[in-house]
N, C-alpha and C positions, 0 to 999 in steps of 0.2 A: 560291311555295314554301308548304308545309303549316306551320302553327305547330307547334312541338314540343307534345307531350301534357302537360298539367300533373301534376304529381306530386300523388299523393293526400296529404291534409293528415295531419300528425301529430295523434293524440288523446292527451292527457295522461289516465293512469289510474292504478290501483295495483296492485303486485304481488300475485298470490293465494297466496303462501307463507306464511312465518312472520310473527310479530307486529311485525317491525320496520316493516311498512307502507310498502315503498320505493315511491317515484313513479317511473313508468314512461311512456316515451314509444313508442306504438306506430304504426307507419305501414303500412297495408294495402298488399300487393303486387299486388293486383288478382288474384290466384289463389286466394284462400281463405287466404293466410298472411299475415305482417306481419314487417317489421323491428322489433325491440325493442331499446330503449336506455335508459339511467337517465336520469330527469328532474333535470337539475342545479338546477332551481328549487325542488324539493320538500325541505323541511328534514329530512326522515327520513334520507334516504340522499346528498343532494347530489350526485346523477348516478351513484353507484355502485351496481352490482347484484352480487350473488354468483352463483354458477355455475348455479344453477336459474334464477334469475331472467334471465341473460343468454341462456339456451336457451329462454325462452318461446316464441320464435317456431317452435321445432320440434314443439310441443304442441298447435298450434290446428287441425290437420286434422281431417277428418271421418270418417277410416277407421274409428274406434271408438266413434262418437257413436250415441247413441239419437235417433232423428229424428222419431219418430211413437209416439203412445201405444199401449201394447200391453194387451190385456185377456186374461184367462185364461177359456178356455171350458169347456163342460161336457164336452170331451174331456180337459180337463187342459192344453193347450197354449196358450201366449201367441199372439195374433194381433194384426195390426194393427187398429187401432180408430179411430173419429174421436174427437175430444175431447169431444164431447156425451156419446158412450156411455161413455167412461172417467169423465168427472165425474159422469154419473148413477150409475154403479156405485159410486163412493166415496161419495156422498151417501146413496144408498139403504142402504150397508153400514154408514155411522155411524149413521144414524138406527136401523136395526135392532138393532144392538149397544146403543145408548143405552136404546131402549125395552125391550128385554129384561133387560139387565144393569146399567143405570146409567151415568153419565157417566165413572165410575171404572174402567170396563172399556175406555175409549180411552185411546191414548196416542200421543205426538210424540217422535220422536228425532231431533234437528237437528244442526246443523254450524256449527264455527267458521269455515268457508268460505262460508257463506250470507252475503248482503248484510244489513244492518240492517234494510232495508224488507222483506225476506222473512221474517226472524226475527220482526219486529213482527206481521206479519200472521197468522203461525203462532200466536204467544202470545196475540193478541186472539182468534181464533177459539176456541182450545182453552180458555183459561182464562176468557174473559168469555162465551162463547156456547154451548159444548158443556158447560162446567162441569167439566172435568177439570184437575187441576195437575199430570197425570203427563206433563210436557213437559221433558225434559232435552236434554242436547247433548254430543257427544263433547270439549267443552271440560272436562266434568266429568273427563274422563281426563287433563287437562294442567294445568289452571289452578284448580281449585276450592279447593284448600288455601290458595293465596294469597288468593282471595276470602274464604274463611273467617277466615283470620289478619287480614286488613286490616280486616273487620268488627269483628272481638274488640279490635283495637288502635286503630283510627280511628273505629269506629263507622259506617263506610262502605267500600265496595270501591273505594278510592281509590289511584292510584298516584301518589306526591306530586311526583315530579321529571319531568326532561326529559332527551332525550337529550344536550342541551348540558352537562349536568352531568358526563357521561362524560368529556367534553373538558377540563373544569376541574376534574377531581379529581386529587388528589396520590396517593391510594390506591385502587384499585379492588379489592374483594373479591368473587370468583367463586364462588358455593356452588352445588354440583350443576349446573353449566352448562358445557358444552363450547362456548362461544361461538365459538370459532375456526371451528367447523364449522356449528353450528346458527343462530347469527346473526353471520355473518361480517362484514356492513357494519357492525354495531356495533362488533365486534371491530377493525375497521380505525380507527374513531373512537377507541377506546381506545389503539391503537398511536400515533394521531397525538398523544395525549396524552403518552404515553411519550416520543416525540421531542422534544415542545416543552417539556415540563414535568418530565421524569424521572419521570413517574408509576409508581408500583410495582404489581405484580399479585400477589396471593395468590389461589390456587385452592385450594378445598376439596372434594376429590372422591376416592372410593377408588380410581378409575382414574387412571393416568398419560395423560390425554387429550392430545391435540394442543393444547388450551387450556393444560392443566398444563406442557406441554413449555416453553411460552414463558413461564411464571411466574417471578417473583423468588423466591417460595416455594410450594411444593406441600405442601399438608397431606393424606396419604392416610388420612384417618381411617376408622374401622371403619364399616360399613354401618349407617344409622340414629342416628349419635351426633351429628349436627349440634347438636340442641338443648342436648346437654351442653357441647359445645365454647363455643357462645354464652353460656350459663349461666356457664360459667367466666369468660368475658370480661367479663360483667356484673359479677361478683364483684370482678374485677381493676379496672374501671373505676370502680367506687364509691369506691374508696379512692385515685383517681390525680388529677392536676390536669385530666384530660379531663371529669371529672364536672361536669355543668352543674346546680348545685343550684337555680339560679333557674328554668330551664326545666322542671325536674322539679316545683319547688313551684307554679309558676304554671299550667301546662299539662298536668299529668299526675295519674293516680291510682293507687294500688296499688304504689307503689315499696318500701315496707317489705317489704311480704309477699313480692315477687318477689325482693327481694336476700336475704331470710333463705332462701327456697326455692333460690336460685342457690348460695348458700353452703354449704348442706346437700348440693347434687348436686355441686358441684365447687367447693372453696374456694380453690384456687390452681392454678398452672400445672401443677405435679407430679400434683395429683389429677385434674385434667382431662386431661393427656397420658395418664394410666393409664386412664382410663375410656374415652378415645377411640382408643386403639391407637396414639398418636403419640410422637415422640420429646420429650421434656421442653423441650430447647432450641428446636425448631421452634414448640412453643405458646408459649414465652415470647417468641420473636422476633415471632410473629403479635400477640400482646397489646401488645408495645411498638409496633408499627407502628400498630395501630389508636389507641392511646392518644396518640401523638405526631403523629398527621395529623387535622388538623381536616377538610381536604376529602377525606373518605371516602364513597366511594359501595358499598353492598353489593348486589350483583345475584344473584337466586336464580332458579332455574328447575326443570326435572323432578326432578333428584336430590333437592330439598327437598319439591317438591309431591307427587311420586309414593311417598308413604310412609303407614304406619298412623300415623304422628306428624307428618305434612305440616304440619298446622295449627300445631301446637306449635313446629315448626321456625321457622316463620315468624315468630312472636310472639317467639321467642327472639332473633332479628334484630332485630325491631322496638325490643324492649326496650333494645338497646344503643345504637339511635340515639335513643331517648327520653332515656336517661341522659346523653348527651352533647349533646342539644340540636342533633344534626346533622339536620336535618329541615326539607325545603323551602327551603333555601337553595343557591345556586350550589356546585356541586361537591359537594353532600352529600346523603346520604339514602339509603333503602332503594329498591331498584329490581326489580320483578317482570318478568322477561323472558318475554313471551307467546308460545305456540307457534304460534298460527294467525292468519290475518291479521285475523279478526274476533272472536275470542273476547271481546274487550272490547266492541264493538258489541252481541253476543248478550246479553251480561250486563245490558247497558244498558236491553233491552227486555224482560227477564225470561226470558231463555232457560235459567235453570236451574230446576229444579223446586222449589226453595225461594225463589224470588224472583217479584215481579209487575214489570210494566214501570217504567221510570224509577227503577231502584234501590230500588223499594218492597217491603215483605216482606207477611207474611200476618197482620199485626195486624189487629184489627177496624176500626181507623180507616183503615189503607191498603187493605184491601179495599173499603170502603165508598167511599173516594176514587176508587179506579179504577173501580168498579161506576158511579158517577156520571158520570165523565167519558165512559166507554164507552156509558152507558146500556145496560148488559149485563144480559141476562135471567136468565143461568145462571151467576152468577159463583163460580169455585172460591174456597174459605174456609179451605182449609188446604193445608200443603205435599204435592207430589206425590213419587212415588218417583225417587231419584236413579238414575243409570244402571244401575249394577250390580244394584240391588234391582228396577229396571224390568224388566229382562230375566230375573230370576229369577221375578217375578209373571207373566211371560209363560210361562214354563216351567210354573208351577203351575196355569196355565189362569185366571188371575183377570183378566188383561188380554186381550181378545179381538179388539181392532182397533188396528194401529199403522201410523203414516205416518213413513216414515224419508225424510229429505232430505239429500242431499249427502254421505253418508258410508258407510263399509263395516264396520259392527258385527260382520259375521261373521269379520272378520280383527283388528279393533282391540281388541275388549273382552277381558277376562280371562275364561279358560274359554271361549274362543270355539266349542269344539266343542259345548258346550251351548247357546250362543246359536243357532247353525245349526240345531239340533233344535227350540228354542222357536219360532224364527220359522216353520218348517214347520208349527205347529200353531195358527196364527191362524185367526180366522173371517174377517178382512180385513187384507190386508197390502199397503200402499201404498208404492212406492217411487219418489221423484222422483231420477232420475239423468240425467247427460248421457253416461253410456258405457252400451252393450249389455250388456256382460258385466263382472261381478266377482263376488266370492264372495257379497255378499249377493243380488244378482240370480239366483243359482243356488238360492236358498232358497224359490222357488215364490211369489213376490209374485202376488197377483190382479190388481194394475194397476201398471203402470210408465209414469211420466210423464217426457216429454222435457223436460230443465229447460235453461235458458240456461247455457253455459259462460262461462268467464272473458272471453274478447274479445267477449261479447255482453251481458254483464250491465250493468245501469244502476242506480246506486243508491249507498250509503256504505259505508264500513267505518271502524274505530276500530283505532289501532295501541297499541303498549305504553304510550306516552307520553300517552294520552288524545286523541290526534290523529285528528280526523274528516277523511277524505279522501273525494273521488270515485272510485268506479270506474265509468269510462264506456266504452261499447261502441265498437269501432271495426269491427266484423263484424256483418253482417245476420244476424239469426235464421234459421239454416237449417231446411230441412223445415216440420215443424209445431211446432217448439220454442217454448215461452213462458217467462216468468219464473215462478219458484215463486209471488210474490206474487200474480199473476193466477190461477193455478191455486187457491190458497187463497180468494181471493175469489169465484171461480167456484162453489166447493162451498158456501161460507157462504151465497151467493145461493140454492142449491138447497134449502138448508136453512131458509130463510126470513128470513135475516138481510142481504138484500143492501143495504139501506139503510146500514147500517154499514160495509160494505166497498165503497162506490161510488166507489173510488178511479180517476182517469183513468190516473194514472202513478205512478212511485215518489215525486216530488215532493210529491205529495199525502199520502203515508203519511209521508214524512219531515216535513212540516209538522204532523202530528198528533202524531206522536212527539215534536217539539219542545215542542209546546203541553203535552202531558201532562207532560213534565219540569219544566215551570213552574208547573203547575196546584196551587194551594195550597202553593207551596215556601217563598217568602219566605225563602229561605238555610236551610231546616231539612234539605234533602237535597243530597248533593254533586252529584249528577248534574242539571244544568240547561242546556238549550241552547235557552231559550225565547226567546233573541235571534233565532232563525231560524224562530220560529212563523208568521211571516208572509213569509216568504221568496218571491219571485216564481219563477216557472219558470224565466226567463232567469238569476235570481240562482243558483238551484239548479245549473242547467247549469255556471255558471261559479264554482261554489263552490270557494274555496281552502283549502287544509288548516288546521284550526283546533282548539286544545286546549280541551276542555270543563274547567270550567264556563264557560259563556258565557250568563249570564242576560240578561234584557232590559236594553239600554243598554250591555251589553258585547261586541260581536259579535267582538272580537279575542282573546277567551279568556282563559285563564289557564295560564301556564306551570309554576308551583310552587303548592304549597299547604302550610300547616301551620307556616311559619317563625315565626308569631306565635300558635301555637295553633290555636283555631277548628275544633277537631275536631267530627265529627257524631255524638258521643253526647248523651245528654239534658244533661249539664252542660257539653258542649263541651270536655271533657278527654280526654286520651288514656288509654287504659288499659294499663297494665303486667299481663302474663299470666304465670302460673307454669306451664311446661310441666309436665305429668305425667311422672313417672319411667316409662320403657319400656325393657324388656329388649332389648338389641340382637338383631338378627335373628341365628337360629343353623340351622345345617344339622343333619343327623342321620346316624345310620349308614346308612339306607335311601338318603337323599339329602344326599351329602355337601358339596355346593356350593351357593351361592346364586347365582341367576341374575338379572343385571341386563339390562333391555332398554332400547332407546333408539334415537336417529338417528343416520343417516351423513350425510357431507357432501353428497352428489348426488342424494340421493333423498326423497322427501316422501311421508309417511304410506302408503298401500298401493300407491303407484306408477301409479295410474290416468291420472295428467299425466306425471310424471316418466320414467315407464317407456316412453314414446313417444320420447325424445329419445336418440339414439346417442352424443352425448357425456357424458351424464349417465349412460348404462350401462356406460360403458367405464372407469369408476374401479374399482369394485368389482363384479365380475361375478355373483357368487354369494352366498346368504346364508351367514353364517359364524358362528362362536362362538370368541371371544377367550379362550385359556387361558394361564396362567401358566407357563413352563417347567418349573417343579417339580411342577405338577399333571400336565402332559401326559405327562412321561418315565415314570412308573410305570404309566401305561395303554398305553404304547406309541403314542401318537398324534405324528404327524409334521404339520409345517407342510405344509398344502394337501391334506392327507388328509380323510376325513370321520369324523364322530362323531355317534352318536345322543345328543340331549339330551333327557332324559325328567324329568317331574315327576309329582304324583300325579294330574295332570288331563289330560297329553298328551304328545306327544313330536314332535321335530323332527329330521331328519337335516342337518347344516350342516358346511361346509368348516372345517377348523380353522385359525385363526390363532394361532400362537405369539407372546405379548406380555408381555414382562417388564414391562411398565407395568400389567398386570393384578393385581390383589391375590390373594395366594395363597387358595385355597379359594373363588373366586368366578369366575363367567363372564359375559360379556357377548355380547347377541345382538342384531341390528337389527331393528326391527319391520316392515320395508317390504314383505317377500316375502309374497305371497299365492297362494291355489290357482291363480290366473291366470298366475303368473308362476314358479310353481316347483312341484315335487311334494311336496316335504317341508320348506318353508322356512317355514311359518306358525308364529311362537312364541306368538301370542296365546293358543291353547289349553294352553299350559304355565303361563302365569301364574295364580297364584291369585288368586281373587276375595275377597282381603283388603282391607278399606278403612279409610279414616281415620274415627274415629267423629264428627268434626265437620263435614267436607267431603264425606264419601262419596267421596273419591278413592280408586281403586285403588292398592295397592302394588304397582308394577311393577318394583321395584329389587331384590327379595329374595325371590324364590321358591325354596324348597328344590328341588333338582336332583340328578341323576346324570348321569353322562358315560361313554360306552364307545365303542370304535372301531365304525365301520361298514364291513364287509368287503364290498367291492365288486372282483371279480376283473378287470373291465374297465372301462375310462374312455375319454372322448373328448369328441368335439363333432359338433353337426349345423348347418350353415349352410343358409339358405333363403332365398328372396326373398318367401316367402308363409308364412303360419302352418301349421304343421303340428302334428298330434297325435302326440305321441312314444308309443313302444310302451308297453303295460302293464307295470307292475313295475319301472319304470326311476326312478332318480333323476336328476332334471334341473332346470336353472334357466336361465331364458330372459333374454336382454338385447337390446334394441332396436340394430340396427346399420344403418349408411347402406345404403339399397336393401333391407333385410330384417331377419332375426333371426338370432340364435345361440343355441343351447342347450349348455351344460356338461352333459355326460351320465356316469353311472357305474351300475353294476349286474352281473347275472349275465349279460346278453345276450352271446351270442359271435357268432363270424361267420355262421354259418348262420342265427341268427334275425335279424341286421340284414339279411342278404341277402334274407331272406323280407319283412320290412318294406320295404325299397326296391322289390320287385317289386309289393308291394301298392299302392305309390303310384303305380304305372303309368306310368313315364317310358318315351318311346320311345326316348331316346337316353341310355345311361348306360355309363359305363366304370367297371369295377370292378378292385379288386386285393385278393386273399384269400390268406392264409396261415394255414390252420387251425391247424397245429400250435404257432405263436407267437401265435395269437388276434388277428392282424391282419386287419382289414377297412376298406377304403376305397372309397368309390363317390362319382362326380360325375355328375348327371343335367342333361341340357341340354334347352330348351324348342325348339320348331320355329324360332325366330329365332336360335338358337344361342347363347342366353344361358345361365348357369348358373341352373339352377331349384334345384336342392339339393346338399349334398354331406355326405357323413358320414364320418368319421374316427374309427375305434375301435381300441383296443388293449388290451394287459393293463395292468393298474394299474402305475402308478408310472413309465410310460413316456408322459408326456402330451406332446401335440404341440399348440402355440399356433395360433388361427386367424388371427393378426395378418397372416400374409402374403397370405392367401387372402380375407378379408373383403371387400377392395375390388372382388371380382369380382361382388359383388351388384349393385352399381351400374353395372356396365358393360354396354354395348348388345349386346356379343358376346365370346366366349372366343376369343383367337387361337389359331392352330394351336400356336404355341411354348408358350403357357399351357397347352394341353391335354396337352402332353407332359411338363410339370413338375407339374401341379396334384396329382396324386395322391402325389406326394413331398413336399406340403406346401410347396410353392415356387411362385413366379412368375418367368417368364422375364425375366432383366434386371432384377429389382426388388429393391431392398433397403429393404424396409417397415420403418419406425421400428416396434419391437416394444415389449412390455410394456404393464402397464395406464397408463390417462390418468391423469396427476398433475395437470395445469392443464386442468380442463373449459373454463374461459372460452375459451381460446385453441387446445385441443385438442392439448395438448404431452404426447407419452407419458414413461414413465420413462426409456428408453433414450436420447431426445434430451437429456435433463437430465444423465443420467450422462456422456454423450459431451460437452457443454459443459463440465461440471466437469473432466473429463480434458483438455479443450483448453485450460484455464486460467481458467474462470470460479469464482474461488475463494470468493463470497459469493453470497447470493440476489439482491442487486441485479444483479450481474454477469450471472447466470444470466437474470434478467428483461430486461436489455438485449439479449442474444443471442437470446432465444426469446420474450420477452414473458410468459412463466410468472411468475405471482405478481404481477403488475401491476394487475389488476384487482380482484377481491373479496379477495384475499389468503388464502382459505382452503386454498390449498395450500402456503403459505409453511412451515409446520411440517414438512411432508413433503418440501419442497425443501431445508431446513436439514438434516433428518436424512439426506438422500442426500449432502449436502455432507459430513457427518460420517462416511459409511460408506463413500464412494467413494476408492480409491486412485488417486492421480494419478501417473502415470508419472514418473520423474525426467527 
């Protein structure tokens, strides 16, 4: 007998989504895919994955990949080229721009999804050898206010605590963070603390989010009022038993001035409540909880950071922890929840325009230190443009050459239409990407380089708790794909700097990075991983997760900092900082709403990865705007209808979600839809380019906007097993389905126009149902093998048909005779498909199945989980399950 084939080995790597940094075990299936599961040994997640992480195996295919370099020819078209041709074009272009306009005409725009080694190579080339500090990252859009606040308060960009503190806390304060959706694995750890210790949750957020629905106390404060709330808390703490006079005396400076300032802004609970738009009793309860609970962790995320006063908000939070001495001890401390998998790793190597590598800045001493370590011939000596200013400089023609790596700024930046126009005017535009098509790739890059994707990457990332983990490849590099660090080193060599970039692999770069972190450090800088400066290749391959600092002699790392002071300021004392008075965000007569943008549960950034997963696309099918019922009614907006959201900078057409948890006068819209996945769903163009004066982070939470109904006489859907170009002038949103795609549609196209479009697609076998007077048009096209090629269902607005019953035909090898008879009626023969949007993406459980289980006797979330498994993995669907439990009428 033949011996059974050996199973391919599992590879331990790290999830490429949020900053939680979950450990993943990936087992290749031999067909280009992989089975993905949580790594129970990884300390960040202990085996759990969120819905996005659990669906990673659905996103590693090659259908959308860029597999070979592309170079734009004299005819204006991109064409496949060799690596030598592409790299020569980049090197020649950079040299031409530098010689003609100086190094300040060159810029790099990077991503928190790059590996640390890629980031290091880009920063070394730009800041040390090309001489430009115009190197920034999309982390500027999500984390830079926390960085600036930490540096003002701690003297360094340091997160003091560990995830274990979330399980040891008795009070967790979540500020501007929808943790249940955006960091669900951490939220499960928080819920474990609630179950084990009775931990209380306070959620501070203008919206009643899924996280707020789980809170013991929700404070729906006015937009931008966070610093006022925490100033009021500081004034209260100073006269309470929680005040730690010894810690303040021994380890801080500036308390008296900060307290006087806080008392002037918000002297008591009543004044604080009035300034923040809150009930006095709620503010008093929050103050009492914080005062009486020593083990308190305050977590903050984008609702704090993405603000004109984001840095001040962070410092107002830090002030309260300094005043109580709740810093760096088990179960207590401030905690910044990072948005991207390597936002912190990028900051470690100088990925922000106001930083140099190893957490150094642009003081003359630090510039000289990095110059000597790198032996850099053209060292940048002052800070570069931060992201929003960088793209404004491109638009003004001051920056002539730009290299973008692993991010989609034509979607994600504020005033994104201006970004698109700016990109098209560059003398040299290089885009390193792993997908062929996205909005930025449509902005006429001169060179596109095929970069390694998640399953092929080899290097390190650092999560929100300072934990460095390996990201290991489990798939071979396809086509001509290469790592980003390799492409950077090759360009450096062509520019005459080859000796400084002669790395054999990522381990060489990591060792250099580690050595620089310890160079002339001696404890003066927080970031030090010099324990790994001499790491062997084998030890690098086997590297286990560790929290920095890990200086020489301490390779086990450091879980917490600052319990006994030791801050990284000149006098080693923390700094109390007085937040500047900021007027609350206000609407106007022309723009009566404030638009808040953010993330949803199952999508990530601009959907180039998550948009490939049918499971993840089935929860929320279309871009939406959440509106309070009292705001929707006067405008005649109905749930599920369409509305045009406009600002002074752009417009989008979004599906209306009536949401009583939305604060009156405010709107919420997700950031994920792009021109590739929707016709009118990009919200980046609406967001104003207003930034925090200290961090440069854009204010993405309070753009003045207006709202109006969008009239579309017809609506429906298109299903197809292949990509299709929708008709011009149509509103559409695309979702991935098993076996193909689905488009939600709306517009003025009636039966005749749809019939012409179907005919233009050229199907040989098509069945049609047309009722012109009623506006009904339905068609099903079949290929030569009898499979459903595509289907069109269109009708008058308000009579929408769901595609749930039919979408399964896309993965079928043939359509039966019985199904052909019922297909145009929107049904399948003998099938009772579970309908409704997906609630549990981890296990593919739709809404109707959960409602059915409740009506059959599942009277709590645990019983729903027992029957359907829904809510038993990452738990991000538990708030929705609990809402369905409350809303569902159970028959007697």
